[in-house]
DOLO-199181 format. One line per field, with one value per residue (C-alpha): residue number from 0; residue in one letter; x, y, z. Coordinates in Angstrom, 1 decimal. Layout:
BEGIN
voti = NUM:... $
nuse = A:... $
px = X:... $
py = Y:... $
pz = Z:... $
//
This chain:
BEGIN
voti = 0:1:2:3:4:5:6:7:8:9:10:11:12:13:14:15:16:17:18:19:20:21:22:23:24:25:26:27:28:29:30:31:32:33:34:35:36:37:38:39:40:41:42:43:44:45:46:47:48:49:50:51:52:53:54:55:56:57:58:59:60:61:62:63:64:65:66:67:68:69:70:71:72:73:74:75:76:77:78:79:80:81:82:83:84:85:86:87:88:89:90:91:92:93:94:95:96:97:98:99:100:101:102:103:104:105:106:107:108:109:110:111:112:113:114:115:116:117:118:119:120:121:122:123:124:125:126:127:128:129:130:131:132:133:134:135:136:137:138:139:140:141:142:143:144:145:146:147:148:149:150:151:152:153:154:155:156:157:158:159:160:161:162:163:164:165:166:167:168:169:170:171:172:173:174:175:176:177:178:179:180:181:182:183:184:185:186:187:188:189:190:191:192:193:194:195:196:197:198:199:200:201:202:203:204:205:206:207:208:209:210:211:212:213:214:215:216:217:218:219:220:221:222:223:224:225:226:227:228:229:230:231:232:233:234:235:236:237:238:239:240:241:242:243:244:245:246:247:248:249:250:251:252:253:254:255:256:257:258:259:260:261:262:263:264:265:266:267:268:269:270:271:272:273:274:275:276:277:278:279:280:281:282:283:284:285:286:287:288:289:290:291:292:293:294:295:296:297:298:299:300:301:302:303:304:305:306:307:308:309:310:311:312:313:314:315:316:317:318:319:320:321:322:323:324:325:326:327:328:329:330:331:332:333:334:335:336:337:338:339:340:341:342:343:344:345:346:347:348:349:350:351:352:353:354:355:356:357:358:359:360:361:362:363 $
nuse = X:X:X:X:X:X:X:X:X:X:X:X:X:X:X:X:X:X:X:X:X:X:X:X:X:X:X:X:X:X:X:X:X:X:X:X:X:X:X:X:X:X:X:X:X:X:X:X:X:X:X:X:X:X:X:X:X:X:X:X:X:X:X:X:X:X:X:X:X:X:X:X:X:X:X:X:X:X:X:X:X:X:X:X:X:X:X:X:X:X:X:X:X:X:X:X:X:X:X:X:X:X:X:X:X:X:X:X:X:X:X:X:X:X:X:X:X:X:X:X:X:X:X:X:X:X:X:X:X:X:X:X:X:X:X:X:X:X:X:X:X:X:X:X:X:X:X:X:X:X:X:X:X:X:X:X:X:X:X:X:X:X:X:X:X:X:X:X:X:X:X:X:X:X:X:X:X:X:X:X:X:X:X:X:X:X:X:X:X:X:X:X:X:X:X:X:X:X:X:X:X:X:X:X:X:X:X:X:X:X:X:X:X:X:X:X:X:X:X:X:X:X:X:X:X:X:X:X:X:X:X:X:X:X:X:X:X:X:X:X:X:X:X:X:X:X:X:X:X:X:X:X:X:X:X:X:X:X:X:X:X:X:X:X:X:X:X:X:X:X:X:X:X:X:X:X:X:X:X:X:X:X:X:X:X:X:X:X:X:X:X:X:X:X:X:X:X:X:X:X:X:X:X:X:X:X:X:X:X:X:X:X:X:X:X:X:X:X:X:X:X:X:X:X:X:X:X:X:X:X:X:X:X:X:X:X:X:X:X:X:X:X:X:X:X:X:X:X:X:X:X:X:X:X:X:X:X:X:X:X:X:X:X:X $
px = -17.6:-17.8:-16.9:-14.8:-12.7:-12.2:-11.3:-8.7:-7.1:-6.8:-5.5:-2.8:-1.9:-1.3:0.7:3.1:3.4:4.1:6.6:8.4:8.2:9.8:12.6:13.4:12.9:10.1:7.6:4.9:4.2:2.0:0.1:-1.1:-1.7:-5.7:-4.9:-3.0:-5.7:-8.3:-6.0:-5.4:-8.7:-11.3:-12.2:-13.0:-13.2:-11.6:-10.0:-8.2:-4.8:-3.8:-1.5:-0.2:1.9:3.3:0.1:-2.8:-3.8:-6.3:-7.9:-8.5:-11.1:-13.8:-17.5:-18.5:-17.4:-18.6:-21.2:-19.0:-16.2:-18.2:-19.4:-16.4:-13.1:-11.8:-8.7:-8.4:-10.0:-11.9:-11.1:-13.3:-11.6:-12.7:-9.2:-7.3:-4.9:-1.9:-3.5:-4.8:-1.3:0.3:-2.4:-0.3:-3.3:-1.4:1.7:4.1:7.1:10.6:10.6:8.1:7.9:6.4:5.1:7.1:6.1:2.6:2.5:2.6:6.0:3.9:2.1:5.4:6.9:3.9:4.3:7.9:7.6:4.8:6.6:10.1:11.9:9.5:9.9:12.4:10.7:12.2:10.8:10.2:9.8:7.6:7.2:3.8:4.8:6.2:3.0:0.5:2.4:1.4:-2.4:-4.3:-7.8:-9.9:-8.2:-8.2:-11.9:-12.7:-10.5:-11.9:-15.4:-14.2:-12.9:-16.2:-18.1:-15.8:-16.1:-20.0:-19.6:-17.2:-20.0:-22.5:-20.7:-18.5:-21.6:-22.6:-19.6:-20.9:-20.6:-23.7:-21.9:-19.1:-16.2:-17.5:-21.0:-19.4:-17.2:-20.5:-22.0:-19.1:-19.2:-22.9:-23.0:-20.1:-22.3:-25.2:-23.5:-22.2:-19.0:-18.3:-16.9:-14.4:-10.8:-9.9:-11.5:-12.3:-10.3:-12.3:-10.2:-10.6:-8.5:-5.4:-6.5:-6.0:-2.3:-2.3:-1.9:-3.9:-6.2:-9.0:-12.3:-13.7:-16.8:-15.3:-17.5:-16.3:-15.3:-15.8:-12.4:-10.7:-9.2:-10.8:-9.1:-11.3:-9.5:-11.6:-11.6:-13.8:-13.6:-15.3:-15.1:-12.0:-10.3:-9.5:-9.8:-8.0:-8.4:-8.0:-9.1:-8.8:-11.6:-11.9:-15.1:-15.5:-12.6:-9.2:-6.3:-3.8:-1.1:-3.6:-4.5:-0.7:0.2:-3.0:-1.4:2.0:0.6:-1.6:1.4:3.4:0.7:0.6:4.2:4.3:1.6:3.5:6.8:5.7:7.7:8.3:11.9:12.0:12.8:10.1:12.5:13.2:9.6:9.3:12.5:11.4:8.3:10.0:12.5:9.5:8.1:11.3:12.0:9.0:10.0:8.1:11.3:10.5:6.4:6.1:6.8:5.3:5.9:4.6:2.5:1.8:0.6:-3.2:-4.7:-6.5:-5.2:-5.1:-1.4:0.8:3.8:5.3:6.2:6.8:9.0:12.6:13.4:11.2:13.3:11.0:11.0:8.1:6.5:3.7:0.3:1.5:-1.3:-0.1:-1.2:0.4:-0.4:2.0:1.0:2.0:1.2:1.5:1.3:-1.5:-2.5:-3.9:-2.7:-3.2:-3.2:-4.4:-4.4:-5.1:-4.7:-2.9:-2.2:1.4:1.2:3.9:3.6:2.7:0.3:-3.3:-5.2:-8.7:-10.2:-11.8:-12.7:-11.8:-8.5:-9.2:-9.6:-13.4:-14.7:-18.1 $
py = -14.1:-13.3:-9.5:-10.5:-13.0:-10.2:-7.7:-10.3:-10.7:-7.2:-6.4:-8.9:-7.5:-4.3:-5.7:-7.1:-3.7:-1.9:-4.4:-3.9:-0.1:-0.2:-2.5:0.2:3.1:4.5:6.7:6.9:5.1:6.8:4.2:5.0:1.4:0.8:-2.9:-2.7:-0.5:-2.7:-5.6:-3.7:-2.0:-3.7:-0.3:-1.1:2.6:3.8:6.9:6.7:7.0:5.6:7.0:4.4:5.9:3.9:4.6:5.4:4.5:6.5:6.3:9.5:9.6:12.0:12.8:10.3:7.4:8.7:6.1:3.3:3.9:4.0:0.5:-1.0:0.4:-1.6:-1.2:2.6:6.0:7.4:11.2:12.7:15.3:17.9:19.6:16.3:14.0:16.1:19.5:17.1:15.8:19.2:20.8:19.8:17.9:14.5:13.5:12.2:11.7:12.3:9.6:9.2:6.5:6.8:3.8:4.7:1.7:3.0:6.6:9.3:11.6:14.5:13.2:12.0:15.6:17.2:15.2:15.7:19.6:19.8:18.0:19.5:20.9:18.8:15.2:13.1:11.5:8.0:5.9:2.3:-0.4:-3.8:-3.0:-4.9:-7.9:-10.2:-10.3:-10.4:-13.4:-15.7:-16.2:-17.4:-19.3:-16.3:-15.6:-19.1:-19.2:-16.1:-17.3:-20.6:-19.2:-16.8:-20.1:-21.7:-18.8:-19.0:-22.6:-22.1:-19.7:-21.9:-24.7:-22.3:-20.7:-23.4:-25.2:-21.6:-21.6:-22.2:-20.7:-18.5:-16.4:-14.2:-14.0:-10.9:-12.7:-15.1:-12.4:-10.6:-13.8:-14.3:-10.8:-11.1:-14.7:-13.8:-11.0:-13.1:-16.0:-13.5:-12.0:-8.1:-8.0:-9.8:-9.6:-8.7:-8.4:-12.1:-13.5:-15.3:-15.9:-18.6:-19.9:-17.8:-15.1:-17.8:-17.5:-14.1:-14.9:-11.7:-11.2:-8.8:-10.6:-9.4:-9.6:-12.5:-15.5:-19.0:-21.4:-25.0:-27.1:-24.5:-23.9:-21.5:-20.1:-19.2:-17.1:-16.0:-14.7:-12.7:-11.0:-12.2:-10.1:-8.7:-11.7:-12.9:-16.1:-17.0:-19.6:-20.9:-23.7:-24.3:-26.2:-27.5:-26.4:-29.8:-31.9:-30.1:-31.0:-33.5:-30.8:-29.0:-32.1:-32.7:-29.1:-29.5:-32.7:-31.0:-28.2:-30.4:-32.7:-29.4:-28.0:-31.5:-31.4:-28.0:-28.9:-32.1:-30.5:-27.2:-27.6:-25.5:-24.4:-24.4:-21.1:-19.8:-19.6:-23.2:-24.3:-22.1:-23.6:-27.2:-26.7:-24.5:-27.2:-29.7:-27.6:-27.0:-30.7:-31.1:-28.8:-25.7:-23.5:-19.7:-20.4:-20.3:-16.7:-15.6:-16.7:-20.0:-18.2:-15.5:-14.9:-13.9:-12.6:-9.0:-8.6:-11.0:-10.5:-10.1:-11.7:-14.4:-14.3:-17.9:-16.8:-17.1:-13.8:-15.2:-14.7:-15.5:-19.0:-20.9:-21.2:-22.7:-20.8:-18.7:-18.9:-18.6:-19.8:-22.5:-21.8:-22.9:-22.5:-22.8:-20.1:-20.4:-17.2:-17.4:-20.9:-21.3:-21.2:-23.5:-22.4:-24.4:-22.6:-23.4:-21.2:-23.3:-23.2:-24.2:-26.7:-28.4:-31.6:-29.9:-27.7:-28.1:-26.2:-24.6:-25.5:-28.9:-28.2:-30.8:-30.4:-33.1:-31.6:-31.0:-31.3:-28.8 $
pz = 11.8:15.7:16.4:19.5:17.5:14.8:17.4:18.9:15.6:15.0:18.5:18.2:14.7:16.1:18.8:16.4:14.6:17.8:19.0:15.7:15.9:19.3:18.0:15.1:17.6:15.6:17.7:15.0:11.7:9.0:6.9:3.3:2.1:2.2:2.1:5.4:7.0:6.5:7.8:10.8:11.5:9.1:7.2:3.7:2.3:-0.7:1.1:4.4:6.0:9.4:11.9:14.7:17.7:20.7:22.7:20.1:16.4:14.4:11.0:9.1:6.5:5.1:5.6:3.1:5.1:8.8:9.2:7.4:9.4:12.8:11.9:10.7:12.5:15.4:17.2:16.3:16.8:13.8:12.7:10.2:8.5:5.8:5.5:4.7:6.5:6.0:7.5:10.4:10.8:10.9:13.3:16.4:18.0:17.8:19.8:17.0:19.2:17.4:14.7:12.2:9.8:6.5:4.4:1.3:-0.9:-1.2:-1.4:-4.2:-4.4:-4.0:-0.9:0.6:0.0:1.5:4.7:5.1:4.6:7.2:9.8:9.2:12.0:14.6:13.7:11.8:8.8:7.6:4.9:5.7:2.9:3.2:6.8:7.1:4.9:7.3:9.5:6.4:5.1:7.8:8.1:11.1:11.4:11.1:7.8:6.5:7.3:5.0:2.3:2.4:2.0:-0.8:-2.8:-2.0:-3.7:-6.6:-7.2:-7.0:-10.0:-11.9:-11.5:-12.9:-15.8:-17.1:-19.0:-20.2:-22.6:-26.3:-29.6:-29.1:-26.4:-25.9:-23.5:-22.0:-21.5:-19.3:-17.5:-16.7:-15.5:-13.1:-11.6:-11.1:-9.4:-7.1:-5.7:-5.8:-3.7:-1.0:-2.1:-1.9:-5.6:-7.7:-6.5:-10.0:-13.5:-14.6:-17.5:-20.0:-23.1:-25.9:-28.7:-29.7:-26.8:-24.1:-25.2:-23.4:-19.7:-18.5:-21.5:-21.3:-21.8:-25.2:-27.4:-29.1:-29.6:-28.5:-31.6:-31.2:-30.8:-28.8:-25.3:-23.0:-19.8:-17.1:-14.0:-11.4:-7.9:-5.3:-2.0:1.0:4.1:3.0:1.8:-1.8:-3.6:-6.9:-9.2:-12.9:-14.9:-18.7:-20.5:-23.9:-26.3:-28.0:-29.0:-29.2:-31.1:-29.9:-29.3:-27.0:-25.1:-24.7:-23.4:-21.1:-19.6:-19.3:-17.2:-15.1:-14.3:-13.5:-11.1:-9.4:-9.2:-7.5:-5.1:-4.0:-3.8:-1.6:1.9:4.7:4.7:1.0:-0.9:-3.0:-6.1:-5.6:-6.0:-9.1:-10.3:-9.9:-12.0:-14.4:-15.3:-15.7:-18.3:-20.1:-20.2:-22.1:-24.7:-23.4:-22.3:-22.6:-22.8:-19.1:-18.7:-15.2:-11.8:-10.4:-7.9:-5.4:-2.1:-1.6:1.4:1.8:-1.6:-4.4:-5.2:-2.5:-0.7:-1.1:-4.7:-5.9:-9.1:-10.2:-8.2:-5.2:-1.8:0.9:2.6:2.6:6.0:7.9:7.3:4.3:1.6:-2.0:-5.5:-7.7:-11.3:-14.0:-17.6:-21.0:-23.7:-27.5:-29.3:-32.1:-31.0:-27.4:-23.7:-20.8:-17.0:-13.9:-10.6:-7.0:-4.0:-1.1:2.4:3.4:6.2:8.2:5.9:2.6:0.7:0.9:-2.0:-1.0:-4.4:-5.4:-8.8:-11.3:-13.0:-15.7:-19.1:-19.3:-22.9:-23.2 $
//
């Protein structure tokens, strides 16, 4: 990715943040969410805080990340501190103004209290919630390119690992191959621990891959994703190890049709819960009310789970250039589960998946 394009993207993002700060009469904003810091600056380290004022932006980290920050951080000054962010903040070296916003939805109570105590009497500290959500939900071309590449890498991995599923290997064997191949094909890492679950364990939507070996005649859920240049992919397919029961095949068909309904029905201007309800009623109408217990989808970007939430409580309106998953499922405890998931881009005329991997039931 061209460095100038990256810089322009972050410059535009910071400009939106500054405009919102101005509209809310905020003189400074303390950012504690590492995902937001990466979105704004490119810094991928695991320890950082960011201070945004009307005139300057700084990323605070420690000696371990000195060189990394020098290479990655854009649109902000880097401060390497040995005493920690709070001590730096209280040093008096930074012009904070009168009103300081604290990103209250991503901070411990202890850290928040320490910041307030250090600034008490000098600045008024106010909590802000979901401050960056409206900006991060709408993606641009640079973000699409990274997510598209992340999806391509995961699809390469799926093509490699699906044929590996057999009675001679375990769920953990396949999960380990997924993690290895993601990196081999150019990803930074998995975007979450791969979910590989066969038979009755596939009825657990977020099963941890285990040392259980696969058994002929069962369904296997494979849910994977990776991070490429800071952006996530997320995809699920359900496959059959040999011939499965008529019940399993019927449930698979219902989920396949439900997922297609979700893809076909998504429209700009639709409330997220409307889309969820449409697909949920379809599944309920086929006799599986209560067996689809999670939301239809979630936003994807810097984080693999972010807004908008496509769920019964989802309040966001679907807009052009949002990216989110459509992933209906049916889970029958003690028997099996089925889930099919794509990550889609919301366009003016509908949703377009990043993924191309077949959604027909594969019998291995």
